[in-house]
C-alpha positions as a printed Julia matrix, in Angstrom:
147×3 Matrix{Float64}:
  12.47   8.09   1.87
   9.45   7.58   4.12
   7.1   10.5    4.65
   4.21  11.1    7.01
   1.01  11.42   4.97
  -1.06  14.55   5.51
  -4.82  14.92   5.66
  -4.95  15.46   1.9
  -2.73  12.55   0.89
   0.36  14.64   0.18
   3.29  14.6    2.61
   2.38  16.22   5.9
   3.51  19.88   5.94
   2.45  22.99   7.75
   2.85  24.89   4.47
   0.24  22.58   2.89
  -1.99  23.03   5.95
  -2.55  19.28   6.05
  -1.19  18.49   9.52
  -2.81  16.75  12.49
  -2.22  19.22  15.37
  -1.42  16.79  18.16
  -1.4   19.52  20.84
  -4.75  21.0   19.76
  -7.83  20.39  21.94
  -9.37  16.92  21.41
 -12.41  18.32  19.67
 -10.3   20.22  17.11
  -8.0   17.2   16.57
 -10.97  14.92  16.0
 -12.41  17.35  13.49
  -9.11  17.34  11.55
  -8.91  13.53  11.6
 -12.48  13.25  10.36
 -11.63  15.58   7.48
  -8.89  13.31   6.09
  -9.56  12.79   2.39
 -10.67   9.33   1.27
 -12.01   7.74  -1.9
 -15.68   7.02  -2.48
 -15.62   3.22  -2.25
 -18.69   1.79  -0.57
 -18.2    0.15   2.88
 -18.76  -3.4    1.61
 -15.99  -3.18  -0.97
 -12.47  -4.41  -0.09
  -9.86  -1.65  -0.02
  -6.11  -1.6   -0.68
  -4.33  -0.67   2.59
  -1.04   0.04   0.85
  -2.51   2.93  -1.23
  -4.92   4.3    1.43
  -3.96   7.53   3.11
  -5.91   6.62   6.24
  -4.15   3.31   6.64
  -0.77   4.93   6.16
  -1.5    7.36   8.98
  -2.95   4.62  11.2
   0.05   2.32  10.91
   2.32   5.1   12.21
   0.32   5.2   15.45
  -0.88   1.65  15.97
   0.88  -1.4   17.32
   2.0   -4.08  14.84
  -0.91  -6.27  15.95
  -3.46  -3.44  15.5
  -1.95  -2.64  12.12
  -2.22  -6.27  10.95
  -5.83  -6.47  12.18
  -6.72  -3.25  10.29
  -4.98  -4.56   7.17
  -7.19  -7.67   7.28
 -10.31  -5.5    7.65
  -9.26  -3.48   4.61
  -8.76  -6.63   2.51
 -12.05  -8.18   3.62
 -14.18  -5.04   3.22
 -17.39  -4.53   5.14
 -16.44  -1.38   7.02
 -16.41   2.34   6.37
 -13.61   4.86   6.43
 -15.26   6.55   9.43
 -14.24   3.55  11.56
 -10.62   3.97  10.47
 -10.75   7.69  11.24
 -12.13   6.93  14.7
  -9.31   4.41  15.23
  -6.75   7.09  14.15
  -8.25   9.57  16.6
  -8.14   7.03  19.43
  -4.56   6.14  18.63
  -3.6    9.84  18.61
  -5.3   10.31  21.96
  -3.56   7.23  23.38
  -0.19   8.33  22.04
  -0.26  12.09  22.67
  -3.04  12.67  25.21
  -0.74  12.75  28.26
   1.77  15.0   26.5
  -1.09  17.33  25.46
  -2.21  17.58  29.06
   1.3   18.53  30.17
   1.59  21.04  27.33
  -1.73  22.61  28.35
  -0.57  22.83  31.94
   2.65  24.62  30.9
   0.76  27.01  28.64
  -1.68  27.86  31.44
   1.11  28.67  33.92
   3.35  31.03  31.98
   5.31  32.05  35.13
   6.32  28.42  35.83
   7.19  27.94  32.15
   9.41  31.05  32.14
  11.08  29.82  35.32
  11.79  26.37  33.82
  13.22  27.98  30.69
  15.44  30.32  32.73
  16.65  27.4   34.82
  17.5   25.41  31.65
  19.31  28.38  30.13
  21.39  28.87  33.3
  22.24  25.15  33.31
  23.25  25.27  29.63
  25.4   28.37  30.24
  27.15  26.71  33.17
  28.05  23.73  31.01
  28.67  25.58  27.76
  30.73  28.59  28.86
  33.71  26.65  30.15
  33.65  24.4   27.09
  33.6   27.39  24.75
  36.5   29.0   26.68
  38.59  25.83  26.32
  37.75  25.65  22.6
  38.71  29.3   22.07
  42.04  28.76  23.82
  42.64  25.61  21.75
  42.17  27.48  18.46
  44.18  30.53  19.62
  41.31  32.91  20.38
  42.16  34.55  23.7
  39.16  36.89  23.77
  36.98  36.08  26.77
  33.38  35.16  26.25
  30.87  37.96  26.79
  28.23  36.96  29.32
């Protein structure tokens, strides 16, 4: 089973406190990315992408072409982990930046958020209540739904 690697190399989990908070402000997200644990190999030494926590995070965010290019850099050596961390941060920004901006807008306007949630709940009730009534009748439960 595939798992998403956390900042400490174990599987990503809130209980391990090793997550990358994609909806956190950019500065905080960058700080978490830069704190991902690495080994102490010098920049000039080739590295194994298949066992590297950074590479495993990067390949989840990057295109296949970017992943292949990064794999080649790992195998050749001559770069530091800081470059990979920066690439991860940029990929996170590219992937989640727009969603983070929308999230921030919703959080800043609580009234609009509550209105959207109420609208969604009303829409779900309008669809779900008749269905539940039909299901209750089908299984012999004649009690009406409480609203």
